C-alpha positions in Angstrom: 32.4 -0.2 66.0 32.2 -2.4 69.2 29.1 -4.5 69.6 26.1 -2.5 71.0 24.7 -4.2 74.1 21.2 -4.2 75.6 22.7 -2.4 78.6 23.7 0.6 76.3 20.2 0.7 74.7 18.6 0.7 78.2 20.8 3.6 79.3 19.9 5.6 76.2 16.2 5.0 76.7 16.1 5.4 80.5 14.5 2.0 81.0 15.5 -1.3 82.5 17.4 -4.0 80.6 14.4 -6.3 81.0 12.2 -3.7 79.3 14.6 -3.5 76.4 14.7 -7.3 76.1 10.9 -7.4 76.0 10.7 -4.8 73.3 13.4 -6.3 71.1 11.9 -9.7 71.4 8.4 -8.4 70.6 7.0 -9.7 73.9 4.3 -8.3 76.1 5.3 -6.4 79.2 6.1 -2.9 77.9 4.0 -0.1 76.6 3.7 0.7 72.9 5.6 4.0 73.4 8.5 2.3 75.2 8.7 -0.5 72.6 8.8 2.2 69.8 11.5 4.2 71.6 13.6 1.1 72.2 13.4 -0.1 68.6 14.2 3.4 67.4 17.4 3.7 69.6 18.4 0.1 68.6 18.1 1.0 64.9 20.1 4.3 65.4 22.9 2.3 67.2 22.7 -0.4 64.5 22.2 -3.0 67.3 22.6 -6.6 66.1 21.4 -9.5 68.2 24.0 -11.9 69.5 23.8 -14.9 67.3 24.8 -17.5 69.9 22.4 -16.0 72.5 19.7 -15.9 69.9 20.0 -19.5 69.1 19.8 -20.4 72.8 17.0 -18.1 73.8 14.5 -18.1 70.9 12.8 -20.5 68.6 12.7 -19.9 64.9 10.0 -17.6 63.5 9.3 -20.1 60.7 9.1 -17.2 58.3 11.3 -16.0 55.4 11.4 -12.4 54.2 11.3 -10.9 50.8 11.5 -7.1 50.2 10.5 -5.7 46.8 11.7 -2.1 46.1 9.3 -1.7 43.2 6.3 0.5 42.5 3.0 -1.3 43.3 1.8 -0.7 39.8 4.8 -2.5 38.3 4.2 -5.5 40.6 0.6 -5.7 39.7 1.5 -5.8 36.0 4.6 -7.9 36.0 3.9 -11.7 35.6 7.5 -12.6 36.7 7.1 -11.9 40.4 3.8 -13.7 40.6 5.4 -16.8 39.3 8.6 -16.4 41.3 6.7 -15.8 44.6 4.5 -18.8 43.8 7.6 -21.0 43.4 9.0 -19.8 46.8 5.7 -20.4 48.5 5.4 -23.9 47.2 8.7 -24.9 49.0 7.8 -23.0 52.2 4.5 -24.8 52.4 6.4 -28.1 52.5 8.2 -26.9 55.7 5.2 -25.1 57.2 7.0 -21.8 56.8 5.4 -18.4 55.8 6.6 -15.7 53.6 6.7 -12.1 54.8 6.5 -9.9 51.7 7.2 -6.2 52.1 6.8 -3.7 49.2 8.9 -0.5 49.8 9.7 2.7 47.9 13.5 2.5 47.6 16.7 0.8 48.7 16.9 2.8 51.9 13.5 1.6 53.0 14.6 -2.0 52.1 17.7 -1.7 54.3 15.5 -0.3 57.2 13.2 -3.4 56.8 16.1 -5.8 57.2 17.3 -4.0 60.3 13.8 -4.1 61.8 13.3 -7.8 61.0 16.7 -8.7 62.5 16.1 -6.6 65.6 12.6 -8.1 66.2 13.5 -11.6 65.0 10.7 -11.5 62.6 12.3 -13.8 60.0 14.8 -16.7 59.9 16.3 -15.6 56.5 15.7 -13.4 53.5 15.6 -13.7 49.8 17.3 -10.7 48.0 16.3 -9.7 44.5 17.3 -7.0 42.0 21.0 -7.1 42.9 23.2 -4.1 42.1 26.9 -3.7 41.2 28.5 -3.1 44.6 25.2 -3.8 46.3 24.9 -1.9 49.6 22.6 -4.6 51.1 25.3 -7.2 51.2 27.5 -5.7 53.9 24.3 -4.8 56.0 23.1 -8.4 55.8 26.5 -9.7 56.8 26.6 -7.3 59.8 23.1 -8.2 60.9 24.0 -11.9 60.6 20.8 -12.5 58.7 20.9 -15.6 56.6 20.2 -14.8 52.9 20.1 -16.2 49.4 20.7 -13.7 46.6 18.9 -14.0 43.3 21.4 -13.1 40.7 24.7 -13.7 39.0 27.8 -14.7 41.2 29.6 -11.6 39.8 27.2 -9.5 41.9 26.9 -11.7 45.0 30.3 -11.1 46.6 30.6 -14.8 47.7 27.2 -14.9 49.4 24.9 -17.8 48.5 23.1 -17.1 45.2 20.9 -18.7 42.6 21.1 -17.4 39.0 20.2 -17.9 35.4 22.7 -17.3 32.6 21.6 -14.0 31.1 24.8 -13.7 29.1 24.2 -16.9 27.1 20.5 -16.0 26.7 21.2 -12.5 25.3 23.9 -13.9 23.0 21.3 -16.5 21.6 18.8 -13.7 21.0 21.2 -11.6 19.0 22.5 -14.6 17.1 18.9 -15.4 16.2 18.0 -12.0 14.8 21.3 -11.7 13.0 20.7 -15.1 11.4 17.5 -13.7 9.9 19.4 -10.9 8.2 18.5 -8.1 10.7 21.3 -5.5 10.9 19.6 -2.6 12.8 18.5 -3.8 16.3 16.9 -2.0 19.3 16.7 -3.2 22.8 14.2 -2.1 25.5 16.0 -2.8 28.8 15.2 -2.7 32.5 16.6 -0.3 35.1 20.3 0.4 34.5 21.1 0.2 38.2 20.0 -3.5 38.3 22.9 -5.9 38.1 21.1 -8.4 35.8 20.4 -5.5 33.4 24.1 -4.5 33.6 25.1 -8.1 32.7 22.6 -8.1 29.8 24.0 -4.7 28.6 27.5 -6.1 28.4 26.3 -9.3 26.6 24.2 -7.2 24.2 27.1 -4.8 23.4 29.6 -7.7 23.0 27.3 -9.6 20.5 26.6 -6.4 18.6 30.3 -5.8 18.1 30.9 -9.5 17.1 28.1 -9.5 14.6 28.8 -6.1 13.2 25.2 -4.8 13.9 23.9 -1.3 14.4 22.1 -1.1 17.7 20.6 1.1 20.4 19.4 0.4 24.0 16.8 2.3 25.9 16.5 1.6 29.7 13.1 1.7 31.4 11.5 0.6 34.7 10.2 -2.7 33.3 6.6 -1.3 33.2 4.2 -1.6 30.2 3.9 2.2 29.9 7.7 2.7 29.8 8.1 -0.2 27.4 5.5 1.4 25.0 7.2 4.8 25.2 10.6 3.4 24.6 9.3 1.4 21.6 7.9 4.6 20.0 11.3 6.3 20.6 13.5 3.6 19.1 11.2 3.2 16.0 12.6 6.6 14.9 15.8 4.8 14.1 14.0 2.3 11.9 15.2 -1.0 13.5 14.0 -4.2 11.9 14.2 -6.2 15.2 13.6 -5.3 18.9 14.7 -7.3 21.9 12.8 -6.7 25.2 14.0 -7.4 28.7 10.7 -8.7 29.8 7.5 -10.0 28.2 5.3 -7.2 29.6 7.2 -4.6 27.7 7.2 -6.8 24.6 3.4 -7.1 24.6 3.1 -3.3 25.1 5.6 -2.7 22.3 3.6 -5.1 20.0 0.5 -2.9 20.6 2.5 0.2 19.7 3.9 -1.3 16.5 0.5 -2.5 15.3 -1.1 0.8 16.2 1.4 2.5 13.9 0.3 0.3 11.0 3.5 -1.9 11.0 3.3 -5.6 10.7 5.0 -8.2 12.9 6.9 -10.1 11.7 6.8 -8.7 8.1 8.1 -5.3 9.1 9.6 -6.0 12.5 10.8 -9.0 14.5 10.2 -8.9 18.2 11.9 -11.0 20.9 10.6 -11.1 24.6 12.1 -12.3 27.8 10.7 -14.6 30.6 8.0 -16.2 28.4 4.9 -16.0 30.5 1.5 -16.9 29.2 1.4 -13.3 27.7 3.8 -14.4 24.9 1.5 -17.2 23.8 -1.8 -15.4 23.7 -0.8 -12.4 21.6 -1.3 -12.3 17.8 1.2 -13.0 16.5 2.7 -15.1 19.3 6.0 -13.8 20.6 9.5 -15.4 20.2 10.9 -15.4 23.8 13.8 -16.4 26.0 12.0 -18.9 28.2 12.8 -20.2 31.6 10.8 -21.8 34.4 10.1 -18.8 36.7 8.1 -20.9 39.2 10.9 -23.4 39.4 13.4 -20.6 39.8 11.6 -19.3 42.9 11.3 -22.9 44.3 15.0 -23.4 43.9 15.7 -20.2 45.8 13.5 -21.3 48.6 15.3 -24.7 48.8 18.7 -23.0 48.9 17.7 -20.8 51.8 16.6 -23.8 53.8 20.1 -25.3 53.0 21.7 -22.1 54.4 19.7 -22.4 57.6 20.9 -26.0 57.9 24.5 -24.8 57.7 25.4 -25.3 54.0 28.5 -23.5 52.7 27.9 -20.4 50.6 27.7 -21.5 47.0 26.5 -20.1 43.6 23.9 -22.3 42.0 23.2 -22.0 38.2 19.5 -22.8 37.9 19.1 -22.6 34.1 20.0 -20.9 30.9 16.9 -19.3 29.3 16.0 -21.1 26.1 15.1 -19.3 22.9 11.6 -20.3 21.8 11.0 -19.2 18.2 7.4 -18.2 17.4 5.4 -16.1 14.9 7.0 -12.8 15.8 10.3 -13.8 14.1 10.9 -13.6 10.3 13.7 -12.9 7.9 14.5 -9.2 7.3 12.9 -7.9 4.1 15.0 -5.9 1.7 
């Protein structure tokens, strides 16, 4: 499709090109109704601002954008994003930048947010989380010309700049750990199957299960405490002696379920969590966990987005490999 011009938007809206320019640049001089009509038509035509003209005519917004397509309840409960956003903010503060955080219902709403931000020049770049296999956001961001850093494995990033942690090595370490303790029947409480990082963990889990000759089952959830508790009750019917969780929130919820059923951790069941927030260290027993610096991870993502704005070549940056921290929830499998 040829590049959509301001002249075409003005013709569709029945207004002057100057009015369209005011509306698209979020400047005074047009009514709210006209501004809304212009933005709607621009979105329908998939208008993209001319990059060269944009650089000449407008100063930077000094704002980065982050869209989270998660339920508000999950975000309230999940320690990961609080730490991650805190890390991003720490780097933005050094540059006198702000973070525009938008919580939306689904991927379609997320894409609409990117189009709106690009059309209104609200942000200088975006941080993209929860990558998918064949992620539909990547071609949209490229078409919009919106600078971005993706948070996830290079296998999902399609040659766009990304920062990642090695989930394959971490999952392998978790399975090697429980197998070394004699556990043969393993359950995993995983995140949403459409998320790319969960897909990568699925592959690593299945590969380690085959290599070690284990019996295993995986149940996917939405990462919430309630879903983690429900999935724990479900997998206990198969009598596993070890459970691996994809985040620490679900692990803590699972621990409560296990103890409520009269089972003992670690005597009857070994539990392994992921992310290793403070939650893992204040439970009784404390939880074995795959640990990485979530605040540092967010800070690294922020630094890489500034590098992209400065003209750095697109690269994949391995931030860390989560380290297995063995605590009281691990023990040898009893006969």
